[in-house]
PLY file of the C-alpha trace (Angstrom):
ply
format ascii 1.0
element vertex 83
property float x
property float y
property float z
element edge 82
property int vertex1
property int vertex2
end_header
256.46 51.18 60.31
253.15 50.83 61.67
251.87 48.89 64.64
249.68 46.65 64.65
248.04 45.35 68.13
245.98 42.09 68.68
244.51 42.00 71.79
244.06 38.43 73.44
242.60 36.81 76.23
245.33 36.55 79.15
245.13 32.91 79.59
245.47 32.09 75.54
249.51 31.65 76.27
248.66 29.19 79.53
246.60 27.64 77.13
249.32 26.75 74.89
251.88 26.18 77.25
253.83 29.00 76.38
255.48 32.03 77.92
253.89 35.49 76.89
256.70 35.99 74.74
256.69 32.40 73.17
252.69 33.17 72.42
253.46 36.17 70.42
256.43 35.11 68.76
254.31 32.20 67.21
251.04 34.57 66.69
253.55 36.52 64.10
254.89 33.89 62.67
251.83 32.21 61.96
250.28 35.30 60.34
253.76 35.80 58.44
253.34 32.37 57.30
249.89 31.94 56.37
250.58 35.23 54.20
253.38 33.83 52.57
251.03 30.80 51.71
248.67 32.55 50.53
251.06 34.54 48.31
250.65 37.54 49.47
253.78 37.78 50.94
257.50 36.99 49.50
259.61 34.82 52.06
261.76 38.00 52.37
258.92 40.31 53.62
257.17 37.31 55.93
260.17 36.57 57.55
260.88 40.57 58.10
257.44 40.21 59.44
257.86 37.53 61.83
260.95 39.27 63.39
263.43 36.23 61.96
266.05 35.63 59.29
264.61 34.38 56.02
266.61 31.12 56.35
265.09 31.07 59.93
261.16 31.91 58.32
262.15 29.34 55.72
262.94 26.44 58.11
260.06 27.16 60.47
257.42 27.05 57.31
257.23 23.04 57.49
255.66 24.28 61.63
253.00 25.38 59.88
252.38 22.51 56.98
253.09 25.59 54.50
255.64 24.37 51.44
258.25 26.79 50.94
258.63 26.37 47.11
254.65 27.06 46.15
254.85 26.35 41.79
252.05 25.57 40.01
252.68 23.22 37.17
253.46 26.15 34.37
255.91 27.48 36.85
257.65 24.37 37.70
257.79 23.20 33.73
259.28 26.74 32.87
262.07 26.61 35.70
263.11 22.54 34.17
262.67 24.31 30.76
265.65 26.90 31.83
267.66 24.71 34.11
0 1
1 2
2 3
3 4
4 5
5 6
6 7
7 8
8 9
9 10
10 11
11 12
12 13
13 14
14 15
15 16
16 17
17 18
18 19
19 20
20 21
21 22
22 23
23 24
24 25
25 26
26 27
27 28
28 29
29 30
30 31
31 32
32 33
33 34
34 35
35 36
36 37
37 38
38 39
39 40
40 41
41 42
42 43
43 44
44 45
45 46
46 47
47 48
48 49
49 50
50 51
51 52
52 53
53 54
54 55
55 56
56 57
57 58
58 59
59 60
60 61
61 62
62 63
63 64
64 65
65 66
66 67
67 68
68 69
69 70
70 71
71 72
72 73
73 74
74 75
75 76
76 77
77 78
78 79
79 80
80 81
81 82
């Protein structure tokens, strides 16, 4: 497993009104949510990156204005036909 180090100013957690641990969890969740939104990661992969269970990840997506299901119209039609 690889590690990514992100440098940030010491005052950023305070500016965000969060503890250092909360701020770093938020950074991981924001990164994972964006990569999921872009279709680069599955929900399971994104949850693993964020360090949370998949259910928690999907539940938290609304905080980032990310839809848990992102189908284009043809995928939606296909899903309806297969139902």
